[in-house]
Structure formats: structure tokens, C-alpha cells
VOMIGU-938803 format. One record per residue: chain; z, x, y of N, C-alpha, C in turn. Coordinates in Angstrom, 3 decimals. Atoms other than C-alpha are relative to their C-alpha. Layout:
% residues N
("A", (Z, X, Y), (Z, X, Y), (Z, X, Y))
...
% end
This chain:
% residues 107
("A", (0.000, 0.830, -1.190), (0.000, 0.000, 0.000), (0.000, 0.868, 1.243))
("A", (0.070, -0.911, -1.142), (-1.235, 2.098, 2.894), (0.634, -0.550, 1.275))
("A", (-0.570, 0.526, -1.238), (-0.079, -0.282, 5.623), (1.519, 0.136, 0.015))
("A", (-1.454, -0.155, 0.086), (3.526, -0.191, 4.406), (0.376, 1.453, 0.236))
("A", (-0.254, -1.429, -0.182), (3.398, 3.597, 4.248), (-0.160, 0.399, 1.461))
("A", (0.241, -0.336, -1.407), (1.969, 3.845, 7.769), (1.108, -0.530, 0.897))
("A", (-1.072, 0.572, -0.814), (4.633, 1.533, 9.210), (1.285, 0.796, -0.208))
("A", (-1.184, -0.817, 0.265), (7.410, 3.494, 7.495), (-0.112, 1.353, 0.678))
("A", (0.230, -1.298, -0.613), (5.893, 6.744, 8.721), (0.212, -0.072, 1.512))
("A", (-0.170, 0.146, -1.448), (5.834, 5.462, 12.308), (1.472, -0.118, 0.371))
("A", (-1.401, 0.182, -0.342), (9.471, 4.402, 12.262), (0.872, 1.172, -0.423))
("A", (-0.747, -1.206, 0.391), (10.695, 7.503, 10.393), (-0.177, 1.082, 1.064))
("A", (0.296, -0.979, -1.051), (9.022, 9.671, 13.057), (0.054, -0.647, 1.381))
("A", (-0.112, 0.809, -1.215), (10.176, 7.397, 15.881), (-0.132, 0.813, 1.277))
("A", (0.056, -0.807, -1.226), (10.652, 10.173, 18.459), (-0.586, 1.385, -0.258))
("A", (0.599, -1.284, 0.346), (8.715, 12.987, 16.803), (-1.410, 0.079, 0.554))
("A", (1.339, -0.179, -0.543), (5.756, 14.161, 18.834), (-0.655, 1.263, -0.544))
("A", (0.550, -1.231, 0.569), (5.284, 17.423, 16.932), (-0.662, -0.300, -1.331))
("A", (0.689, 0.190, 1.264), (2.962, 17.743, 13.999), (-1.267, -0.811, 0.172))
("A", (1.281, 0.694, 0.018), (-0.073, 15.747, 13.029), (0.111, -1.301, -0.779))
("A", (0.044, 1.289, 0.692), (-0.889, 12.209, 11.879), (-1.414, -0.233, -0.518))
("A", (1.307, 0.254, 0.601), (-3.700, 11.334, 9.512), (-0.650, -1.233, 0.616))
("A", (0.757, 1.086, -0.628), (-6.438, 9.016, 10.759), (0.264, -1.342, -0.663))
("A", (-0.185, 1.302, 0.645), (-6.004, 6.318, 8.122), (1.408, -0.543, 0.226))
("A", (-1.355, 0.485, -0.302), (-2.216, 6.141, 8.670), (0.063, -0.569, 1.412))
("A", (-0.003, 0.466, -1.381), (-2.794, 5.780, 12.399), (-0.659, -1.371, 0.133))
("A", (0.706, 1.272, -0.145), (-5.316, 2.965, 12.036), (0.700, -1.126, -0.752))
("A", (-0.815, 1.033, 0.650), (-3.118, 1.103, 9.529), (1.143, -0.418, 0.920))
("A", (-1.067, 0.301, -0.954), (-0.302, 1.351, 12.082), (-0.533, -0.885, 1.129))
("A", (0.596, 0.802, -1.068), (-2.612, -0.028, 14.802), (-0.254, -1.431, -0.472))
("A", (0.235, 1.335, 0.545), (-3.618, -2.934, 12.570), (1.316, -0.776, -0.103))
("A", (-1.310, 0.645, 0.095), (0.039, -3.702, 11.869), (0.495, -0.460, 1.359))
("A", (-0.541, 0.361, -1.307), (0.998, -3.648, 15.548), (-0.758, -1.156, 0.638))
("A", (0.797, 1.077, -0.609), (-1.875, -5.882, 16.671), (0.272, -1.336, -0.691))
("A", (-0.227, 1.251, 0.743), (-1.400, -8.475, 13.903), (1.422, -0.508, 0.217))
("A", (-1.395, 0.420, -0.193), (2.387, -8.502, 14.225), (0.223, -0.519, 1.417))
("A", (-0.149, 0.452, -1.386), (2.176, -8.809, 18.008), (-0.595, -1.396, 0.182))
("A", (0.615, 1.319, -0.123), (-0.196, -11.767, 17.749), (0.846, -1.082, -0.680))
("A", (-0.823, 0.975, 0.722), (1.956, -13.529, 15.158), (1.322, -0.272, 0.699))
("A", (-1.310, 0.162, -0.644), (5.258, -12.916, 16.920), (-0.139, -0.662, 1.361))
("A", (0.201, 0.610, -1.315), (3.931, -13.773, 20.387), (-0.439, -1.459, -0.128))
("A", (0.387, 1.389, 0.231), (2.433, -16.958, 18.920), (1.208, -0.899, -0.230))
("A", (-1.226, 0.760, 0.241), (5.906, -18.058, 17.893), (0.838, -0.081, 1.264))
("A", (-0.840, -0.047, -1.188), (7.781, -16.942, 20.986), (-0.445, 1.152, 0.890))
("A", (0.391, -1.039, -0.947), (6.727, -15.046, 24.080), (1.112, 1.023, 0.166))
("A", (-1.133, -0.921, -0.137), (10.198, -13.546, 24.417), (0.088, 0.934, -1.199))
("A", (-0.030, -0.828, 1.206), (10.135, -12.321, 20.826), (-1.167, 0.979, 0.003))
("A", (1.152, -0.886, -0.112), (6.664, -10.880, 21.423), (0.260, 1.145, 0.956))
("A", (-0.350, -1.053, -0.952), (7.925, -8.981, 24.453), (1.016, 0.969, -0.592))
("A", (-1.004, -0.846, 0.645), (10.891, -7.686, 22.474), (-0.652, 0.899, -1.048))
("A", (0.723, -0.789, 0.982), (8.584, -6.543, 19.672), (-0.809, 1.095, 0.683))
("A", (0.779, -1.002, -0.742), (6.333, -4.778, 22.189), (0.886, 1.134, 0.483))
("A", (-0.932, -1.029, -0.455), (9.336, -2.943, 23.605), (0.470, 0.866, -1.168))
("A", (-0.494, -0.735, 1.165), (10.494, -1.956, 20.117), (-1.028, 0.978, -0.550))
("A", (1.030, -0.885, 0.562), (7.168, -0.409, 19.119), (-0.649, 0.901, 1.052))
("A", (0.609, -0.786, -1.071), (6.360, 1.206, 22.475), (0.084, 1.507, -0.273))
("A", (-0.181, -1.438, 0.248), (7.811, 4.661, 21.686), (-0.698, 0.442, -1.286))
("A", (0.733, -0.445, 1.193), (6.542, 4.828, 18.071), (-1.513, 0.007, 0.199))
("A", (1.446, 0.057, -0.265), (3.077, 3.836, 19.313), (-0.459, 1.248, 0.745))
("A", (0.364, -1.182, -0.776), (2.993, 6.663, 21.835), (0.109, 1.259, -0.851))
("A", (-0.193, -1.192, 0.822), (4.379, 9.238, 19.418), (-1.057, 0.111, -1.102))
("A", (1.041, -0.012, 1.028), (1.922, 8.241, 16.689), (-1.335, 0.408, 0.633))
("A", (1.228, -0.363, -0.704), (-0.918, 8.517, 19.225), (-0.050, 1.485, 0.340))
("A", (-0.054, -1.429, -0.308), (0.213, 11.988, 20.271), (-0.240, 0.818, -1.263))
("A", (0.205, -0.735, 1.249), (0.414, 13.164, 16.661), (-1.443, -0.129, -0.488))
("A", (1.411, 0.180, 0.379), (-3.049, 11.707, 16.052), (-0.890, 0.935, 0.826))
("A", (0.747, -0.935, -0.842), (-4.391, 13.717, 19.011), (0.149, 1.421, -0.528))
("A", (-0.227, -1.326, 0.556), (-2.817, 16.812, 17.500), (-0.853, 0.225, -1.243))
("A", (0.790, -0.138, 1.218), (-4.712, 16.126, 14.267), (-1.448, 0.371, 0.302))
("A", (1.365, -0.374, -0.386), (-8.034, 16.465, 16.107), (0.007, 1.195, 0.949))
("A", (-0.164, -1.232, -0.776), (-6.725, 19.603, 17.882), (-0.126, -0.226, 1.505))
("A", (-0.032, 0.309, -1.430), (-6.288, 17.957, 21.286), (1.452, -0.136, 0.445))
("A", (-1.337, 0.159, -0.558), (-3.259, 17.903, 23.542), (0.384, -1.479, 0.004))
("A", (-0.484, 1.375, -0.032), (-1.105, 14.782, 23.449), (-0.235, -0.692, 1.332))
("A", (0.247, 0.579, -1.323), (-1.810, 14.283, 27.157), (-1.300, -0.798, 0.047))
("A", (1.254, 0.748, 0.033), (-5.244, 12.929, 26.206), (0.232, -1.502, -0.170))
("A", (-0.224, 1.436, 0.170), (-3.627, 9.574, 25.402), (0.058, -0.737, 1.331))
("A", (-0.010, 0.636, -1.321), (-3.484, 8.935, 29.150), (-1.382, -0.497, 0.427))
("A", (1.360, 0.444, -0.304), (-7.274, 8.465, 29.215), (-0.433, -1.029, -1.036))
("A", (0.243, 1.060, 0.985), (-8.030, 5.108, 27.562), (-1.258, 0.175, -0.844))
("A", (1.237, -0.150, 0.776), (-11.645, 5.756, 26.535), (0.055, 1.280, -0.820))
("A", (-0.089, -1.280, 0.701), (-11.009, 9.375, 25.611), (0.853, -0.071, -1.245))
("A", (-0.863, 0.043, 1.184), (-8.155, 8.570, 23.278), (-0.623, -0.823, -1.115))
("A", (0.665, 0.767, 1.055), (-10.170, 5.946, 21.411), (-1.040, 0.839, -0.730))
("A", (1.012, -0.862, 0.616), (-12.955, 8.447, 20.826), (0.662, 1.035, -0.909))
("A", (-0.665, -1.024, 0.802), (-10.568, 11.143, 19.605), (0.742, -0.600, -1.193))
("A", (-0.706, 0.633, 1.114), (-8.522, 8.738, 17.461), (-0.955, -0.341, -1.137))
("A", (0.974, 0.369, 1.026), (-11.701, 7.770, 15.622), (-0.578, 1.203, -0.739))
("A", (0.544, -1.200, 0.629), (-12.669, 11.351, 14.807), (0.835, 0.413, -1.208))
("A", (-0.777, -0.539, 1.117), (-11.705, 12.927, 11.498), (0.841, 1.180, 0.472))
("A", (-0.878, -1.105, -0.363), (-8.837, 15.387, 11.719), (-0.475, 1.325, -0.561))
("A", (0.299, -1.333, 0.526), (-9.046, 19.107, 11.166), (0.552, 0.112, -1.415))
("A", (-0.440, -0.144, 1.388), (-8.843, 19.905, 7.467), (0.812, 1.270, -0.199))
("A", (-0.761, -1.238, 0.118), (-7.313, 23.315, 8.115), (1.119, 0.016, 1.046))
("A", (-1.089, -0.151, -0.969), (-4.358, 24.548, 10.133), (-0.605, 0.155, 1.397))
("A", (0.408, -0.184, -1.390), (-4.827, 24.153, 13.872), (1.238, 0.398, 0.812))
("A", (-1.115, -0.464, -0.828), (-2.557, 25.030, 16.818), (1.218, -0.904, -0.071))
("A", (-1.115, 0.927, 0.125), (-0.359, 22.008, 16.037), (0.601, -0.007, -1.401))
("A", (-0.573, -0.117, 1.330), (0.307, 22.979, 12.434), (-0.983, -0.370, -1.097))
("A", (0.853, 0.354, 1.137), (-1.011, 22.186, 8.972), (-0.332, -1.494, 0.020))
("A", (0.329, 1.438, 0.087), (-2.680, 18.860, 8.156), (1.198, -0.793, -0.516))
("A", (-1.089, 0.871, 0.445), (-0.315, 15.964, 7.636), (-0.150, -0.268, -1.491))
("A", (0.093, 0.276, 1.442), (0.516, 15.597, 3.956), (-0.035, -1.499, -0.246))
("A", (-0.066, 1.421, 0.323), (0.010, 12.254, 2.257), (1.462, -0.429, -0.120))
("A", (-1.388, 0.483, 0.037), (3.186, 10.230, 2.690), (0.259, -0.707, -1.323))
("A", (-0.403, 0.638, 1.257), (4.945, 9.200, -0.504), (1.326, -0.697, 0.209))
("A", (-1.238, 0.770, -0.196), (7.466, 6.465, 0.220), (0.242, -0.854, -1.204))
% end
């Protein structure tokens, strides 16, 4: 279940901006956040806002680690179009300046 693994990975690394994040884990996390936000906000706007606040930091940290996987600085997440392009690229298969590739998560 890749989506469960990606969600666990995001919350385990809640404030970790170092290292790298694999592309498929990142996109599973994005799918989870969008679907959950739509479902929760559909029930209650207040609950949707609370959920958005709860996932704000993990979302940023996951995005920074994803940038590191394509050998870019985490500051690139400030450019909306640029970060989408880099998030879609495959990560480096070898060691880059941010460390070795992220290992497959086994939860």
C-alpha cells in the first residue's frame, strides 16, 4: 500500500528537511492531501482548515526533500511553476550533494 507508506513517511519526518524523498512517495502524499482536504472540507469548513494547518509543515518538508532528490535547493519550492516541474522529474539514482537516494520505506 504505497499511499499508507507515503503518509506514514510524511508524518515520521514531520520536521525533517534533510535527505531526499522519492518521487512516487511524494505524489502519493499529494494525492492523500488533496483527497482528504476535499472530503474533510466537504463535511466541515472548520475541520478542513484544521486539517490544512496540520499538514502544512509536513507538506513543505516533503517538498523540500523532493527538491533534494532532483539535486535542487529546497528554496525552489517558493516558485510555483518551477517546483511542479522539478517534482515531476525522476530523482538522481546516485549520491548527490544532499545524500544517497531515499531507501524504500518498509512500514
